[in-house]
C-alpha positions, -999 to +999 in steps of 0.1 A: -143-336-054-110-347-044-093-339-009-068-308-011-033-322-015-010-300+005+026-303-009+056-293+004+088-281-010+114-250-015+101-225-040+115-193-053+097-160-049+066-148-078+068-111-081+029-113-091+024-131-055+049-112-038+045-076-049+045-064-010+072-078+013+052-075+043+034-110+027+063-126+040+056-118+075+020-140+071+030-166+044+061-193+041+070-191+003+092-222+011+062-244+016+036-247-017+003-260-010-020-272-034-064-264-028-087-283-044-125-273-043-153-257-055-155-215-050-172-205-024-166-169-022-144-145-043-144-114-022-130-085-044-118-063-014-090-039-005-065-045+008-066-079-001-088-096-024-100-134-010-109-164-027-125-185-003-129-223-013-146-255-001-130-285+002-145-322+004-127-343+027-125-383+034-147-382+057-172-361+041-168-331+058-161-298+043-130-279+050-127-241+044-098-223+029-090-189+026-065-178+003-050-141-003-044-123-035-034-087-043-057-054-040-093-052-060-085-019-070-052-030-086-064-062-101-092-037-115-065-020-131-054-050-154-096-058-161-105-078-132-137-077-118-159-096-086-172-123-116-136-135-125-144-167-101-183-179-093-197-194-067-194-233-073-168-234-100-145-263-098-107-250-092-076-263-080-055-234-067-014-233-060+000-214-038+020-208-008+012-216+031+000-191+060+027-193+088+000-196+116-033-202+101-036-244+085-064-235+057-048-201+048-028-192+016-016-168-005-028-172-040-002-178-065-025-192-095-052-213-100-065-240-128-104-243-134-124-272-154-123-254-185-088-253-189-082-216-185-056-210-162-055-172-137-022-160-118-018-128-100-004-119-130-034-123-157-051-095-172-084-094-188-099-070-214-111-034-197-123-002-207-096+025-209-102+060-193-094+081-222-087+120-223-057+139-216-032+126-188-045+133-156-071+156-140-066+189-143-096+207-125-079+228-101-047+237-127-058+275-139-052+276-102-017+272-103-012+294-135-029+322-121-007+320-089+025+315-110+030+281-091+043+251-104+014+229-112+008+196-095-030+192-098-035+161-113-033+123-108+000+107-100+010+071-099+049+059-082+072+049-109+098+018-104+125+026-081+131+044-048+124+021-018+103-002-013+090-021+015+107-031+045+126-063+045+116-099+044+109-117+082+139-124+095+159-101+078+181-068+093+158-036+100+179-019+083+166+017+097+167+003+131+204+020+137+184+055+137+168+048+171+174+059+205+170+040+237+132+048+241+128+043+204+145+009+204+121+003+238+092+009+214+105-013+186+109-044+210+075-034+221+058-033+183+047-069+172+050-066+134+021-091+127-006-082+155+003-045+154+002-037+118-016-005+122-027-013+085-052-043+098-070-014+114-072+007+085-051+027+092-027+046+065+000+041+088+025+072+078+033+098+049+062+072+043+039+044+035+014+064+015+040+076-005+057+040-008+029+022-026+018+020-058-018+032-056-030+067-070-026+102-057-048+132-067-034+167-058-054+196-058-042+229-057-062+263-043-047+293-035-049+288+003-043+246+008-033+220-014-052+184-011-038+155-012-061+123-019-040+088-014-064+060-027-045+036-001-069+037+028-087+067+010-060+092+029-070+127+030-043+155+036-045+190+037-017+215+032-024+250+044-004+278+026+004+311+038+012+300+071+051+306+084+044+281+113+020+255+131-007+267+156+009+264+190-021+238+199-029+207+179-047+180+176-024+152+173-036+127+143-018+101+121-008+122+093-002+155+113-007+190+107+007+200+074+013+236+063+036+241+030+049+268+009+063+267-031+102+274-037+106+279-078+097+243-090+092+228-055+065+225-032+076+218+005+053+204+030+062+206+069+045+185+091+043+177+128+015+173+152+016+131+148+004+108+169+030+080+182+029+052+158+048+037+128+070+051+097+071+016+084+055-012+094+075-039+088+099-047+103+092-020+125+104+017+127+083+031+155+083+071+158+074+093+187+050+123+187+081+148+185+079+136+148+086+166+123+092+155+085+098+175+054+083+166+020+099+186-013+076+178-042+100+188-073+081+192-111+096+183-138+101+208-166+072+189-187+048+192-157+047+152-161+068+138-133+077+150-101+108+142-079+100+137-039+123+134-011+115+136+023+134+139+056+119+127+093+134+139+131+123+125+163+140+146+192+127+115+214+130+079+195+156+092+165+190+098+171+195+112+134+179+121+106+158+102+081+154+106+046+139+092+016+132+095-020+103+085-047+094+091-080+062+100-097+041+104-132+012+112-143-016+091-145-044+079-169-059+057-142-089+058-128-089+069-089-113+045-068-125+043-035-105+019-013-134+011+013-104-013+034-124-042+046-107-067+071 
């Protein structure tokens, strides 16, 4: 097996390799690498699958490369399994260089000795879940209460804003920060301090902002929201006009809610100080107060999310955003974050 050949030249961004802007903080898209060796391990995990390859050096020593890929859950929805790559398989990977580790890369595509090419956009045959659109386990509750029926699986549609800017680009939301907020931002390293590295759900903005599934289940006295990303769970308590006076702070806070016509309103306080956006960083204090409004379409198969965020300590003004969601027939999977 030949020594890994490292080619360095300007390349353009590929959507398959860089679906998440945050990758730019860890990998350099202007530096292309070729890794030729044998598959040691295919770690089919979340938030990033990893392809580990042994490369034989000139002196007979083995150099192990670790190439990052997309999340296993997203790959599974395109028919991938943990058997796509086999231990001992000869392989040549084209990817992008890591910014801090000489033997890491971001996977773009691989050529196998049988002539197949597998890229991040590849799809394989799979069993597609059947049945009606999304789970309707608690839909009868909504009908009985006369409220909009959100009880099903949802997935974000295109548009509505994405992840943070690329490395070195402007922090387009830093304008909202007070002097205290600016100091918190200055103390934050978006590479080393990223809460997701600790398998944290980060924030409600981050949860609503990715392409993983969300399940909403309505009951008479609460709304349960389960986000596939980081296996995050939220409980929205109905029938409460205000939050309890003493709250244990948490990453996702304490939520109360109510219905206004076709809209579910979620009011949340009691946050632990953290980050609304991990890249390039938008800190919030424990005074953060968010309001989410989920408005169901007439057909009941879509909803529009808008949110506002106020923070009397770290913000000088209100932040707002919007996302769109559609009912999904995909399968909800455990995330089981592993680093």
